[in-house]
All heavy atoms as atom14 arrays in JSON, in Angstrom:
{
  "sequence": "MKDWLLSQSNVKYVIADTDKNNIASHRVLQKAGATLYSESEELYFWKFV",
  "atom14_mask": [
    [1, 1, 1, 1, 1, 1, 1, 1, 0, 0, 0, 0, 0, 0],
    [1, 1, 1, 1, 1, 1, 1, 1, 1, 0, 0, 0, 0, 0],
    [1, 1, 1, 1, 1, 1, 1, 1, 0, 0, 0, 0, 0, 0],
    [1, 1, 1, 1, 1, 1, 1, 1, 1, 1, 1, 1, 1, 1],
    [1, 1, 1, 1, 1, 1, 1, 1, 0, 0, 0, 0, 0, 0],
    [1, 1, 1, 1, 1, 1, 1, 1, 0, 0, 0, 0, 0, 0],
    [1, 1, 1, 1, 1, 1, 0, 0, 0, 0, 0, 0, 0, 0],
    [1, 1, 1, 1, 1, 1, 1, 1, 1, 0, 0, 0, 0, 0],
    [1, 1, 1, 1, 1, 1, 0, 0, 0, 0, 0, 0, 0, 0],
    [1, 1, 1, 1, 1, 1, 1, 1, 0, 0, 0, 0, 0, 0],
    [1, 1, 1, 1, 1, 1, 1, 0, 0, 0, 0, 0, 0, 0],
    [1, 1, 1, 1, 1, 1, 1, 1, 1, 0, 0, 0, 0, 0],
    [1, 1, 1, 1, 1, 1, 1, 1, 1, 1, 1, 1, 0, 0],
    [1, 1, 1, 1, 1, 1, 1, 0, 0, 0, 0, 0, 0, 0],
    [1, 1, 1, 1, 1, 1, 1, 1, 0, 0, 0, 0, 0, 0],
    [1, 1, 1, 1, 1, 0, 0, 0, 0, 0, 0, 0, 0, 0],
    [1, 1, 1, 1, 1, 1, 1, 1, 0, 0, 0, 0, 0, 0],
    [1, 1, 1, 1, 1, 1, 1, 0, 0, 0, 0, 0, 0, 0],
    [1, 1, 1, 1, 1, 1, 1, 1, 0, 0, 0, 0, 0, 0],
    [1, 1, 1, 1, 1, 1, 1, 1, 1, 0, 0, 0, 0, 0],
    [1, 1, 1, 1, 1, 1, 1, 1, 0, 0, 0, 0, 0, 0],
    [1, 1, 1, 1, 1, 1, 1, 1, 0, 0, 0, 0, 0, 0],
    [1, 1, 1, 1, 1, 1, 1, 1, 0, 0, 0, 0, 0, 0],
    [1, 1, 1, 1, 1, 0, 0, 0, 0, 0, 0, 0, 0, 0],
    [1, 1, 1, 1, 1, 1, 0, 0, 0, 0, 0, 0, 0, 0],
    [1, 1, 1, 1, 1, 1, 1, 1, 1, 1, 0, 0, 0, 0],
    [1, 1, 1, 1, 1, 1, 1, 1, 1, 1, 1, 0, 0, 0],
    [1, 1, 1, 1, 1, 1, 1, 0, 0, 0, 0, 0, 0, 0],
    [1, 1, 1, 1, 1, 1, 1, 1, 0, 0, 0, 0, 0, 0],
    [1, 1, 1, 1, 1, 1, 1, 1, 1, 0, 0, 0, 0, 0],
    [1, 1, 1, 1, 1, 1, 1, 1, 1, 0, 0, 0, 0, 0],
    [1, 1, 1, 1, 1, 0, 0, 0, 0, 0, 0, 0, 0, 0],
    [1, 1, 1, 1, 0, 0, 0, 0, 0, 0, 0, 0, 0, 0],
    [1, 1, 1, 1, 1, 0, 0, 0, 0, 0, 0, 0, 0, 0],
    [1, 1, 1, 1, 1, 1, 1, 0, 0, 0, 0, 0, 0, 0],
    [1, 1, 1, 1, 1, 1, 1, 1, 0, 0, 0, 0, 0, 0],
    [1, 1, 1, 1, 1, 1, 1, 1, 1, 1, 1, 1, 0, 0],
    [1, 1, 1, 1, 1, 1, 0, 0, 0, 0, 0, 0, 0, 0],
    [1, 1, 1, 1, 1, 1, 1, 1, 1, 0, 0, 0, 0, 0],
    [1, 1, 1, 1, 1, 1, 0, 0, 0, 0, 0, 0, 0, 0],
    [1, 1, 1, 1, 1, 1, 1, 1, 1, 0, 0, 0, 0, 0],
    [1, 1, 1, 1, 1, 1, 1, 1, 1, 0, 0, 0, 0, 0],
    [1, 1, 1, 1, 1, 1, 1, 1, 0, 0, 0, 0, 0, 0],
    [1, 1, 1, 1, 1, 1, 1, 1, 1, 1, 1, 1, 0, 0],
    [1, 1, 1, 1, 1, 1, 1, 1, 1, 1, 1, 0, 0, 0],
    [1, 1, 1, 1, 1, 1, 1, 1, 1, 1, 1, 1, 1, 1],
    [1, 1, 1, 1, 1, 1, 1, 1, 1, 0, 0, 0, 0, 0],
    [1, 1, 1, 1, 1, 1, 1, 1, 1, 1, 1, 0, 0, 0],
    [1, 1, 1, 1, 1, 1, 1, 0, 0, 0, 0, 0, 0, 0]
  ],
  "atom14_positions": [
    [[-3.64, 5.86, -9.9], [-3.83, 4.51, -10.33], [-4.63, 3.73, -9.29], [-5.49, 2.95, -9.65], [-2.49, 3.84, -10.57], [-2.65, 2.4, -10.98], [-1.16, 1.61, -11.5], [-1.26, 1.88, -13.23], [0.0, 0.0, 0.0], [0.0, 0.0, 0.0], [0.0, 0.0, 0.0], [0.0, 0.0, 0.0], [0.0, 0.0, 0.0], [0.0, 0.0, 0.0]],
    [[-4.35, 3.94, -8.0], [-5.08, 3.19, -6.99], [-6.57, 3.49, -7.05], [-7.39, 2.6, -6.88], [-4.53, 3.44, -5.6], [-4.84, 4.82, -5.08], [-5.0, 4.82, -3.58], [-5.19, 6.21, -3.09], [-6.54, 6.6, -2.86], [0.0, 0.0, 0.0], [0.0, 0.0, 0.0], [0.0, 0.0, 0.0], [0.0, 0.0, 0.0], [0.0, 0.0, 0.0]],
    [[-6.93, 4.75, -7.32], [-8.35, 5.1, -7.43], [-9.01, 4.37, -8.58], [-10.13, 3.87, -8.45], [-8.52, 6.61, -7.59], [-8.13, 7.37, -6.34], [-8.18, 6.79, -5.24], [-7.75, 8.55, -6.47], [0.0, 0.0, 0.0], [0.0, 0.0, 0.0], [0.0, 0.0, 0.0], [0.0, 0.0, 0.0], [0.0, 0.0, 0.0], [0.0, 0.0, 0.0]],
    [[-8.32, 4.3, -9.71], [-8.87, 3.57, -10.85], [-9.01, 2.09, -10.52], [-10.04, 1.48, -10.8], [-7.98, 3.75, -12.09], [-8.49, 2.97, -13.26], [-9.5, 3.33, -14.11], [-8.05, 1.68, -13.68], [-9.71, 2.34, -15.03], [-8.82, 1.31, -14.8], [-7.08, 0.8, -13.23], [-8.65, 0.11, -15.46], [-6.9, -0.4, -13.89], [-7.69, -0.73, -14.99]],
    [[-7.97, 1.5, -9.93], [-8.04, 0.09, -9.57], [-9.2, -0.18, -8.62], [-9.96, -1.13, -8.8], [-6.73, -0.38, -8.92], [-5.55, -0.56, -9.85], [-4.26, -0.7, -9.06], [-5.76, -1.78, -10.74], [0.0, 0.0, 0.0], [0.0, 0.0, 0.0], [0.0, 0.0, 0.0], [0.0, 0.0, 0.0], [0.0, 0.0, 0.0], [0.0, 0.0, 0.0]],
    [[-9.35, 0.65, -7.6], [-10.41, 0.44, -6.63], [-11.8, 0.69, -7.2], [-12.8, 0.22, -6.64], [-10.18, 1.31, -5.39], [-8.97, 0.9, -4.55], [-8.68, 1.94, -3.48], [-9.15, -0.48, -3.94], [0.0, 0.0, 0.0], [0.0, 0.0, 0.0], [0.0, 0.0, 0.0], [0.0, 0.0, 0.0], [0.0, 0.0, 0.0], [0.0, 0.0, 0.0]],
    [[-11.89, 1.39, -8.31], [-13.19, 1.62, -8.94], [-13.64, 0.44, -9.8], [-14.79, 0.41, -10.23], [-13.14, 2.9, -9.79], [-12.41, 2.68, -10.98], [0.0, 0.0, 0.0], [0.0, 0.0, 0.0], [0.0, 0.0, 0.0], [0.0, 0.0, 0.0], [0.0, 0.0, 0.0], [0.0, 0.0, 0.0], [0.0, 0.0, 0.0], [0.0, 0.0, 0.0]],
    [[-12.76, -0.51, -10.04], [-13.11, -1.69, -10.83], [-13.97, -2.62, -9.97], [-13.68, -2.86, -8.81], [-11.85, -2.41, -11.32], [-10.9, -1.54, -12.11], [-11.58, -0.89, -13.3], [-12.1, -1.57, -14.18], [-11.57, 0.43, -13.33], [0.0, 0.0, 0.0], [0.0, 0.0, 0.0], [0.0, 0.0, 0.0], [0.0, 0.0, 0.0], [0.0, 0.0, 0.0]],
    [[-15.0, -3.18, -10.57], [-15.96, -3.98, -9.8], [-15.36, -5.24, -9.19], [-15.85, -5.72, -8.16], [-17.16, -4.34, -10.68], [-16.73, -5.13, -11.78], [0.0, 0.0, 0.0], [0.0, 0.0, 0.0], [0.0, 0.0, 0.0], [0.0, 0.0, 0.0], [0.0, 0.0, 0.0], [0.0, 0.0, 0.0], [0.0, 0.0, 0.0], [0.0, 0.0, 0.0]],
    [[-14.33, -5.78, -9.77], [-13.76, -7.03, -9.26], [-12.54, -6.82, -8.36], [-11.92, -7.78, -7.92], [-13.4, -7.96, -10.41], [-12.4, -7.35, -11.38], [-12.26, -6.14, -11.44], [-11.71, -8.18, -12.12], [0.0, 0.0, 0.0], [0.0, 0.0, 0.0], [0.0, 0.0, 0.0], [0.0, 0.0, 0.0], [0.0, 0.0, 0.0], [0.0, 0.0, 0.0]],
    [[-12.2, -5.57, -8.05], [-11.06, -5.27, -7.18], [-11.57, -4.89, -5.8], [-12.37, -3.97, -5.66], [-10.19, -4.13, -7.77], [-9.09, -3.73, -6.81], [-9.62, -4.54, -9.11], [0.0, 0.0, 0.0], [0.0, 0.0, 0.0], [0.0, 0.0, 0.0], [0.0, 0.0, 0.0], [0.0, 0.0, 0.0], [0.0, 0.0, 0.0], [0.0, 0.0, 0.0]],
    [[-11.11, -5.6, -4.78], [-11.53, -5.33, -3.41], [-10.52, -4.49, -2.65], [-10.87, -3.76, -1.74], [-11.76, -6.64, -2.67], [-12.9, -7.44, -3.26], [-13.1, -8.73, -2.53], [-14.22, -9.5, -3.2], [-14.43, -10.8, -2.6], [0.0, 0.0, 0.0], [0.0, 0.0, 0.0], [0.0, 0.0, 0.0], [0.0, 0.0, 0.0], [0.0, 0.0, 0.0]],
    [[-9.24, -4.63, -3.0], [-8.19, -3.86, -2.34], [-6.94, -3.87, -3.21], [-6.83, -4.65, -4.15], [-7.88, -4.41, -0.95], [-7.59, -5.89, -0.91], [-6.3, -6.37, -1.16], [-8.59, -6.8, -0.62], [-6.03, -7.72, -1.13], [-8.32, -8.16, -0.58], [-7.05, -8.61, -0.85], [-6.78, -9.96, -0.82], [0.0, 0.0, 0.0], [0.0, 0.0, 0.0]],
    [[-6.01, -2.99, -2.88], [-4.73, -2.88, -3.59], [-3.63, -2.98, -2.53], [-3.71, -2.33, -1.49], [-4.61, -1.53, -4.34], [-3.24, -1.37, -4.98], [-5.72, -1.41, -5.39], [0.0, 0.0, 0.0], [0.0, 0.0, 0.0], [0.0, 0.0, 0.0], [0.0, 0.0, 0.0], [0.0, 0.0, 0.0], [0.0, 0.0, 0.0], [0.0, 0.0, 0.0]],
    [[-2.63, -3.8, -2.82], [-1.5, -3.99, -1.91], [-0.24, -3.41, -2.55], [0.02, -3.62, -3.73], [-1.26, -5.5, -1.62], [-2.49, -6.14, -0.99], [-0.01, -5.7, -0.75], [-2.79, -5.67, 0.4], [0.0, 0.0, 0.0], [0.0, 0.0, 0.0], [0.0, 0.0, 0.0], [0.0, 0.0, 0.0], [0.0, 0.0, 0.0], [0.0, 0.0, 0.0]],
    [[0.51, -2.66, -1.76], [1.81, -2.14, -2.2], [2.85, -2.63, -1.2], [2.54, -2.86, -0.03], [1.79, -0.62, -2.22], [0.0, 0.0, 0.0], [0.0, 0.0, 0.0], [0.0, 0.0, 0.0], [0.0, 0.0, 0.0], [0.0, 0.0, 0.0], [0.0, 0.0, 0.0], [0.0, 0.0, 0.0], [0.0, 0.0, 0.0], [0.0, 0.0, 0.0]],
    [[4.08, -2.79, -1.65], [5.14, -3.17, -0.72], [6.31, -2.21, -0.83], [6.53, -1.61, -1.87], [5.6, -4.61, -0.94], [6.24, -4.85, -2.29], [7.39, -4.41, -2.49], [5.61, -5.49, -3.15], [0.0, 0.0, 0.0], [0.0, 0.0, 0.0], [0.0, 0.0, 0.0], [0.0, 0.0, 0.0], [0.0, 0.0, 0.0], [0.0, 0.0, 0.0]],
    [[7.0, -2.05, 0.3], [8.18, -1.19, 0.36], [9.25, -1.87, 1.2], [8.93, -2.66, 2.1], [7.88, 0.17, 1.01], [7.4, -0.05, 2.34], [6.87, 0.97, 0.22], [0.0, 0.0, 0.0], [0.0, 0.0, 0.0], [0.0, 0.0, 0.0], [0.0, 0.0, 0.0], [0.0, 0.0, 0.0], [0.0, 0.0, 0.0], [0.0, 0.0, 0.0]],
    [[10.49, -1.55, 0.91], [11.57, -1.99, 1.79], [11.38, -1.33, 3.15], [10.93, -0.18, 3.23], [12.94, -1.59, 1.23], [13.34, -2.37, 0.0], [12.9, -3.53, -0.14], [14.11, -1.83, -0.81], [0.0, 0.0, 0.0], [0.0, 0.0, 0.0], [0.0, 0.0, 0.0], [0.0, 0.0, 0.0], [0.0, 0.0, 0.0], [0.0, 0.0, 0.0]],
    [[11.72, -2.01, 4.19], [11.52, -1.46, 5.53], [12.31, -0.17, 5.76], [11.9, 0.67, 6.56], [11.88, -2.49, 6.59], [10.83, -3.56, 6.74], [11.11, -4.44, 7.94], [9.93, -5.33, 8.21], [10.13, -6.17, 9.4], [0.0, 0.0, 0.0], [0.0, 0.0, 0.0], [0.0, 0.0, 0.0], [0.0, 0.0, 0.0], [0.0, 0.0, 0.0]],
    [[13.41, 0.0, 5.06], [14.22, 1.2, 5.28], [13.87, 2.35, 4.33], [14.52, 3.38, 4.34], [15.71, 0.87, 5.18], [16.1, 0.34, 3.82], [15.26, 0.16, 2.96], [17.38, 0.08, 3.62], [0.0, 0.0, 0.0], [0.0, 0.0, 0.0], [0.0, 0.0, 0.0], [0.0, 0.0, 0.0], [0.0, 0.0, 0.0], [0.0, 0.0, 0.0]],
    [[12.83, 2.23, 3.55], [12.43, 3.26, 2.59], [11.37, 4.18, 3.21], [10.2, 4.14, 2.87], [11.91, 2.61, 1.3], [11.78, 3.59, 0.18], [11.72, 4.8, 0.4], [11.73, 3.09, -1.03], [0.0, 0.0, 0.0], [0.0, 0.0, 0.0], [0.0, 0.0, 0.0], [0.0, 0.0, 0.0], [0.0, 0.0, 0.0], [0.0, 0.0, 0.0]],
    [[11.81, 5.02, 4.11], [10.92, 5.89, 4.88], [10.12, 6.84, 3.98], [8.94, 7.08, 4.21], [11.72, 6.7, 5.92], [12.54, 5.77, 6.83], [10.81, 7.6, 6.74], [11.75, 4.75, 7.58], [0.0, 0.0, 0.0], [0.0, 0.0, 0.0], [0.0, 0.0, 0.0], [0.0, 0.0, 0.0], [0.0, 0.0, 0.0], [0.0, 0.0, 0.0]],
    [[10.75, 7.36, 2.94], [10.04, 8.28, 2.04], [8.84, 7.61, 1.39], [7.76, 8.2, 1.31], [11.0, 8.81, 0.97], [0.0, 0.0, 0.0], [0.0, 0.0, 0.0], [0.0, 0.0, 0.0], [0.0, 0.0, 0.0], [0.0, 0.0, 0.0], [0.0, 0.0, 0.0], [0.0, 0.0, 0.0], [0.0, 0.0, 0.0], [0.0, 0.0, 0.0]],
    [[9.0, 6.39, 0.96], [7.87, 5.66, 0.35], [6.79, 5.36, 1.37], [5.6, 5.39, 1.05], [8.34, 4.36, -0.29], [9.1, 4.63, -1.45], [0.0, 0.0, 0.0], [0.0, 0.0, 0.0], [0.0, 0.0, 0.0], [0.0, 0.0, 0.0], [0.0, 0.0, 0.0], [0.0, 0.0, 0.0], [0.0, 0.0, 0.0], [0.0, 0.0, 0.0]],
    [[7.17, 5.09, 2.61], [6.17, 4.87, 3.67], [5.3, 6.11, 3.81], [4.08, 6.01, 3.9], [6.84, 4.58, 5.01], [7.75, 3.4, 5.0], [8.63, 3.16, 6.03], [7.93, 2.39, 4.11], [9.31, 2.05, 5.78], [8.9, 1.58, 4.61], [0.0, 0.0, 0.0], [0.0, 0.0, 0.0], [0.0, 0.0, 0.0], [0.0, 0.0, 0.0]],
    [[5.93, 7.26, 3.82], [5.19, 8.52, 3.99], [4.26, 8.77, 2.81], [3.12, 9.23, 2.99], [6.16, 9.68, 4.17], [6.84, 9.64, 5.5], [7.69, 10.88, 5.72], [8.37, 10.77, 7.02], [9.6, 11.12, 7.22], [10.33, 11.62, 6.25], [10.15, 10.99, 8.41], [0.0, 0.0, 0.0], [0.0, 0.0, 0.0], [0.0, 0.0, 0.0]],
    [[4.73, 8.49, 1.61], [3.89, 8.69, 0.42], [2.65, 7.8, 0.51], [1.53, 8.26, 0.27], [4.68, 8.39, -0.88], [3.76, 8.3, -2.08], [5.75, 9.45, -1.1], [0.0, 0.0, 0.0], [0.0, 0.0, 0.0], [0.0, 0.0, 0.0], [0.0, 0.0, 0.0], [0.0, 0.0, 0.0], [0.0, 0.0, 0.0], [0.0, 0.0, 0.0]],
    [[2.84, 6.55, 0.85], [1.71, 5.63, 0.95], [0.75, 6.03, 2.07], [-0.47, 5.98, 1.89], [2.21, 4.2, 1.17], [2.85, 3.57, -0.06], [3.62, 2.32, 0.31], [1.81, 3.26, -1.12], [0.0, 0.0, 0.0], [0.0, 0.0, 0.0], [0.0, 0.0, 0.0], [0.0, 0.0, 0.0], [0.0, 0.0, 0.0], [0.0, 0.0, 0.0]],
    [[1.27, 6.46, 3.2], [0.41, 6.91, 4.29], [-0.41, 8.13, 3.88], [-1.61, 8.19, 4.14], [1.24, 7.23, 5.53], [1.8, 6.0, 6.2], [2.81, 6.32, 7.28], [3.51, 7.34, 7.21], [2.9, 5.45, 8.26], [0.0, 0.0, 0.0], [0.0, 0.0, 0.0], [0.0, 0.0, 0.0], [0.0, 0.0, 0.0], [0.0, 0.0, 0.0]],
    [[0.23, 9.09, 3.21], [-0.49, 10.28, 2.76], [-1.54, 9.95, 1.71], [-2.55, 10.65, 1.59], [0.49, 11.32, 2.22], [1.27, 12.01, 3.31], [2.19, 13.07, 2.76], [2.95, 13.74, 3.89], [3.78, 14.84, 3.41], [0.0, 0.0, 0.0], [0.0, 0.0, 0.0], [0.0, 0.0, 0.0], [0.0, 0.0, 0.0], [0.0, 0.0, 0.0]],
    [[-1.32, 8.88, 0.95], [-2.28, 8.45, -0.07], [-3.41, 7.62, 0.53], [-4.34, 7.26, -0.18], [-1.57, 7.65, -1.16], [0.0, 0.0, 0.0], [0.0, 0.0, 0.0], [0.0, 0.0, 0.0], [0.0, 0.0, 0.0], [0.0, 0.0, 0.0], [0.0, 0.0, 0.0], [0.0, 0.0, 0.0], [0.0, 0.0, 0.0], [0.0, 0.0, 0.0]],
    [[-3.34, 7.33, 1.83], [-4.42, 6.63, 2.49], [-4.2, 5.15, 2.74], [-5.12, 4.45, 3.16], [0.0, 0.0, 0.0], [0.0, 0.0, 0.0], [0.0, 0.0, 0.0], [0.0, 0.0, 0.0], [0.0, 0.0, 0.0], [0.0, 0.0, 0.0], [0.0, 0.0, 0.0], [0.0, 0.0, 0.0], [0.0, 0.0, 0.0], [0.0, 0.0, 0.0]],
    [[-2.99, 4.66, 2.53], [-2.69, 3.25, 2.77], [-2.5, 3.01, 4.26], [-2.08, 3.9, 5.01], [-1.44, 2.84, 2.01], [0.0, 0.0, 0.0], [0.0, 0.0, 0.0], [0.0, 0.0, 0.0], [0.0, 0.0, 0.0], [0.0, 0.0, 0.0], [0.0, 0.0, 0.0], [0.0, 0.0, 0.0], [0.0, 0.0, 0.0], [0.0, 0.0, 0.0]],
    [[-2.8, 1.8, 4.68], [-2.54, 1.39, 6.05], [-1.59, 0.2, 6.02], [-1.62, -0.62, 5.1], [-3.83, 0.99, 6.78], [-4.49, -0.03, 6.05], [-4.75, 2.18, 6.95], [0.0, 0.0, 0.0], [0.0, 0.0, 0.0], [0.0, 0.0, 0.0], [0.0, 0.0, 0.0], [0.0, 0.0, 0.0], [0.0, 0.0, 0.0], [0.0, 0.0, 0.0]],
    [[-0.76, 0.12, 7.04], [0.18, -0.99, 7.14], [-0.61, -2.27, 7.33], [-1.44, -2.37, 8.24], [1.16, -0.77, 8.29], [2.3, -1.75, 8.41], [3.17, -1.75, 7.14], [3.16, -1.41, 9.61], [0.0, 0.0, 0.0], [0.0, 0.0, 0.0], [0.0, 0.0, 0.0], [0.0, 0.0, 0.0], [0.0, 0.0, 0.0], [0.0, 0.0, 0.0]],
    [[-0.38, -3.23, 6.46], [-1.19, -4.45, 6.41], [-0.45, -5.64, 6.98], [-1.01, -6.44, 7.71], [-1.58, -4.67, 4.94], [-2.2, -5.99, 4.61], [-3.45, -6.34, 5.11], [-1.56, -6.89, 3.78], [-4.03, -7.55, 4.79], [-2.13, -8.1, 3.45], [-3.36, -8.42, 3.97], [-3.92, -9.62, 3.66], [0.0, 0.0, 0.0], [0.0, 0.0, 0.0]],
    [[0.83, -5.78, 6.64], [1.61, -6.94, 7.05], [3.08, -6.61, 6.87], [3.43, -5.56, 6.32], [1.23, -8.14, 6.18], [1.9, -9.3, 6.6], [0.0, 0.0, 0.0], [0.0, 0.0, 0.0], [0.0, 0.0, 0.0], [0.0, 0.0, 0.0], [0.0, 0.0, 0.0], [0.0, 0.0, 0.0], [0.0, 0.0, 0.0], [0.0, 0.0, 0.0]],
    [[3.94, -7.51, 7.3], [5.37, -7.31, 7.07], [6.08, -8.64, 6.98], [5.61, -9.66, 7.49], [5.99, -6.45, 8.16], [6.01, -7.06, 9.54], [6.64, -6.12, 10.56], [7.88, -6.17, 10.72], [5.88, -5.35, 11.17], [0.0, 0.0, 0.0], [0.0, 0.0, 0.0], [0.0, 0.0, 0.0], [0.0, 0.0, 0.0], [0.0, 0.0, 0.0]],
    [[7.19, -8.62, 6.29], [8.09, -9.76, 6.21], [9.42, -9.33, 6.8], [9.54, -8.23, 7.34], [8.27, -10.23, 4.76], [9.02, -9.29, 4.03], [0.0, 0.0, 0.0], [0.0, 0.0, 0.0], [0.0, 0.0, 0.0], [0.0, 0.0, 0.0], [0.0, 0.0, 0.0], [0.0, 0.0, 0.0], [0.0, 0.0, 0.0], [0.0, 0.0, 0.0]],
    [[10.42, -10.13, 6.66], [11.73, -9.78, 7.19], [12.29, -8.51, 6.56], [12.94, -7.71, 7.22], [12.7, -10.94, 6.97], [13.99, -10.82, 7.73], [14.81, -12.09, 7.65], [14.28, -13.17, 7.92], [16.01, -11.97, 7.29], [0.0, 0.0, 0.0], [0.0, 0.0, 0.0], [0.0, 0.0, 0.0], [0.0, 0.0, 0.0], [0.0, 0.0, 0.0]],
    [[12.02, -8.3, 5.27], [12.59, -7.17, 4.55], [11.58, -6.12, 4.08], [11.97, -5.02, 3.72], [13.35, -7.67, 3.32], [14.52, -8.57, 3.67], [15.22, -9.11, 2.44], [14.82, -8.76, 1.32], [16.16, -9.89, 2.62], [0.0, 0.0, 0.0], [0.0, 0.0, 0.0], [0.0, 0.0, 0.0], [0.0, 0.0, 0.0], [0.0, 0.0, 0.0]],
    [[10.29, -6.46, 4.05], [9.28, -5.6, 3.44], [8.14, -5.27, 4.38], [7.78, -6.06, 5.25], [8.69, -6.27, 2.2], [9.62, -6.61, 1.07], [8.88, -7.44, 0.02], [10.2, -5.36, 0.45], [0.0, 0.0, 0.0], [0.0, 0.0, 0.0], [0.0, 0.0, 0.0], [0.0, 0.0, 0.0], [0.0, 0.0, 0.0], [0.0, 0.0, 0.0]],
    [[7.54, -4.08, 4.15], [6.24, -3.73, 4.7], [5.24, -3.84, 3.57], [5.54, -3.49, 2.43], [6.22, -2.3, 5.23], [6.94, -2.09, 6.53], [7.86, -1.06, 6.68], [6.69, -2.9, 7.63], [8.52, -0.85, 7.87], [7.35, -2.69, 8.83], [8.25, -1.67, 8.94], [8.9, -1.46, 10.13], [0.0, 0.0, 0.0], [0.0, 0.0, 0.0]],
    [[4.03, -4.28, 3.88], [2.95, -4.37, 2.91], [1.86, -3.4, 3.33], [1.45, -3.38, 4.49], [2.41, -5.8, 2.83], [3.43, -6.79, 2.35], [4.25, -7.45, 3.24], [3.58, -7.02, 1.0], [5.2, -8.34, 2.81], [4.54, -7.92, 0.55], [5.35, -8.57, 1.44], [0.0, 0.0, 0.0], [0.0, 0.0, 0.0], [0.0, 0.0, 0.0]],
    [[1.42, -2.6, 2.38], [0.44, -1.54, 2.63], [-0.82, -1.87, 1.86], [-0.78, -2.4, 0.76], [1.0, -0.21, 2.15], [2.28, 0.15, 2.82], [3.54, -0.26, 2.47], [2.45, 0.94, 3.99], [4.47, 0.25, 3.33], [3.83, 0.98, 4.28], [1.56, 1.61, 4.81], [4.33, 1.69, 5.36], [2.08, 2.32, 5.88], [3.43, 2.37, 6.15]],
    [[-1.97, -1.51, 2.45], [-3.26, -1.87, 1.84], [-4.12, -0.63, 1.65], [-4.27, 0.18, 2.56], [-3.97, -2.87, 2.74], [-5.23, -3.45, 2.18], [-5.75, -4.53, 3.13], [-6.92, -5.27, 2.55], [-7.37, -6.35, 3.46], [0.0, 0.0, 0.0], [0.0, 0.0, 0.0], [0.0, 0.0, 0.0], [0.0, 0.0, 0.0], [0.0, 0.0, 0.0]],
    [[-4.68, -0.53, 0.46], [-5.7, 0.46, 0.14], [-7.03, -0.28, 0.02], [-7.1, -1.29, -0.67], [-5.44, 1.15, -1.21], [-4.22, 2.02, -1.24], [-3.03, 1.55, -1.77], [-4.28, 3.32, -0.79], [-1.91, 2.36, -1.84], [-3.16, 4.14, -0.85], [-1.97, 3.66, -1.37], [0.0, 0.0, 0.0], [0.0, 0.0, 0.0], [0.0, 0.0, 0.0]],
    [[-8.07, 0.24, 0.67], [-9.39, -0.4, 0.58], [-10.35, 0.54, -0.1], [-10.3, 1.71, 0.03], [-9.91, -0.76, 1.98], [-11.27, -1.4, 1.9], [-8.93, -1.68, 2.68], [0.0, 0.0, 0.0], [0.0, 0.0, 0.0], [0.0, 0.0, 0.0], [0.0, 0.0, 0.0], [0.0, 0.0, 0.0], [0.0, 0.0, 0.0], [0.0, 0.0, 0.0]]
  ]
}
């Protein structure tokens, strides 16, 4: 889905969020090419460019 979204002419990036304690999801996003973008008290935000 991220590849399709990023192929759209009006999409510059895709943001995903995960709970800070969800290590498995962090690994999936990292393997898919996401980078840690920001964080809040409870969440990490990941960015695909």
